[in-house]
C-alpha positions in Angstrom: 37.7 23.9 9.9 39.8 21.1 11.3 37.1 20.4 13.9 34.4 20.1 11.2 36.6 17.7 9.2 37.3 15.6 12.4 33.6 15.5 13.2 32.7 14.5 9.7 35.3 11.6 9.7 34.0 10.5 13.1 30.4 10.5 12.0 31.3 8.5 8.8 33.2 6.0 10.9 30.3 5.5 13.4 27.4 5.0 11.0 28.4 1.5 9.8 28.7 0.4 13.4 25.2 1.7 14.3 23.7 -0.1 11.3 25.5 -3.3 12.3 24.3 -2.9 15.9 20.7 -2.5 14.6 21.0 -5.8 12.6 22.5 -7.5 15.7 19.5 -6.4 17.7 17.1 -8.2 15.3 19.2 -11.3 14.9 19.8 -11.6 18.6 16.2 -11.0 19.3 15.2 -13.7 16.8 17.6 -16.2 18.4 16.1 -15.5 21.8 12.6 -15.8 20.4 13.5 -19.2 18.8 14.7 -20.3 22.3 11.4 -19.1 23.8 13.1 -16.3 25.8 10.2 -14.0 25.1 10.9 -11.3 27.6 14.5 -10.6 26.5 13.6 -11.0 22.8 10.7 -8.5 23.3 13.1 -6.0 24.7 15.5 -6.4 21.8 12.8 -6.2 19.1 11.5 -3.0 20.7 15.1 -1.7 20.8 15.5 -2.6 17.1 12.3 -0.6 16.3 13.9 2.4 18.0 16.7 2.3 15.4 14.5 1.1 12.5 10.9 2.1 13.1 9.9 0.7 9.7 11.0 -2.9 10.3 7.8 -4.9 9.8 9.6 -8.1 10.9 10.2 -6.8 14.4 6.5 -5.8 14.7 5.5 -9.3 13.5 7.7 -11.0 16.1 6.4 -8.7 18.8 2.9 -9.7 17.8 3.9 -13.4 18.1 5.3 -12.7 21.6 2.1 -10.9 22.6 0.1 -13.8 21.2 2.0 -16.1 23.6 1.5 -13.7 26.4 -2.2 -13.5 25.5 -2.1 -9.7 25.3 -4.6 -9.2 22.5 -4.5 -5.5 22.3 -0.8 -5.3 21.8 -1.0 -8.3 19.5 -3.4 -6.5 17.2 -1.5 -3.2 17.4 1.7 -4.9 16.2 0.0 -6.9 13.5 -1.7 -3.7 12.2 1.6 -1.9 12.2 3.4 -4.8 10.4 0.6 -4.8 7.8 0.8 -1.0 7.4 4.5 -1.2 6.7 4.3 -4.4 4.7 0.8 -4.9 3.3 1.7 -8.2 1.6 3.0 -9.9 4.9 1.0 -13.1 4.7 1.9 -14.3 8.2 0.6 -11.0 9.8 -2.5 -11.2 7.6 -3.2 -14.8 8.6 -2.7 -14.0 12.3 -5.1 -11.1 12.0 -7.7 -13.2 10.2 -7.4 -15.8 13.1 -8.1 -13.0 15.6 -11.1 -11.8 13.7 -12.4 -15.4 13.4 -12.1 -15.7 17.2 -14.1 -12.5 17.6 -16.7 -13.8 15.2 -16.2 -10.7 13.0 -17.1 -12.5 9.8 -17.4 -9.4 7.7 -13.8 -8.4 8.5 -12.6 -12.0 7.9 -14.2 -12.1 4.5 -12.5 -8.8 3.6 -9.1 -9.9 4.9 -9.5 -13.3 3.2 -9.9 -11.6 -0.2 -6.6 -9.7 0.4 -5.0 -12.8 1.7 -5.8 -14.7 -1.5 -4.0 -12.0 -3.5 -0.8 -12.0 -1.4 -0.4 -15.6 -0.3 2.6 -17.5 -1.5 3.7 -20.1 1.2 0.5 -20.0 3.3 -2.0 -20.5 0.5 -3.2 -23.8 1.9 -4.5 -21.8 4.9 -7.2 -20.3 2.7 -9.2 -23.6 2.9 -8.8 -23.6 6.7 -10.1 -20.1 6.9 -13.1 -21.0 4.6 -13.8 -24.1 6.7 -13.7 -22.2 9.9 -16.1 -19.6 8.4 -18.4 -22.3 7.3 -18.4 -24.0 10.7 -19.2 -20.7 12.4 -22.0 -20.0 10.0 -23.5 -23.4 10.5 -23.4 -23.0 14.3 -25.1 -19.6 13.9 -27.8 -21.1 11.6 -28.7 -23.8 14.0 
C-alpha cells in the first residue's frame, strides 16, 4: 500500500512539469522560428506534437516552415491537420487557398473562399486579393 501511495504522489508531482515542458517546447520553437532557425524550430514543433497531438498552432508553424523549404506535400498535410483540429484557423485557410490558386484549382478556391469569408476576422482584407487573383486567372484563361 505504501508503494501505491508513493507512486501516486510521484505521478502527481511529475504531471505539472510535463505540461510545463510541453509549453516550453512550443514557446522555444516559436522563438527559433521567429529567428529563422527553421530546422531546430521544426524539431521542437514536432516534439510538441508528440506531447500535444491536437495543437493546431504547431501544425500551422510546421506548415510555414515547409512553405519556406518548398516542401509542398508536407505543407499541405500540416495545413489540412491544422484545419481539421481548428476549422476556423484563418491563417491556415488563407495559406491553403494560396496553394490551390497556384495549382489553378479554382473550384476548390471558391469553396475555401466561402468558408474563409465566414471565419475571417483579422485577414478579411485578403478576400479581395483572393477574388482579384481568381479574376486574373479567369481572364488569362479566357484569352
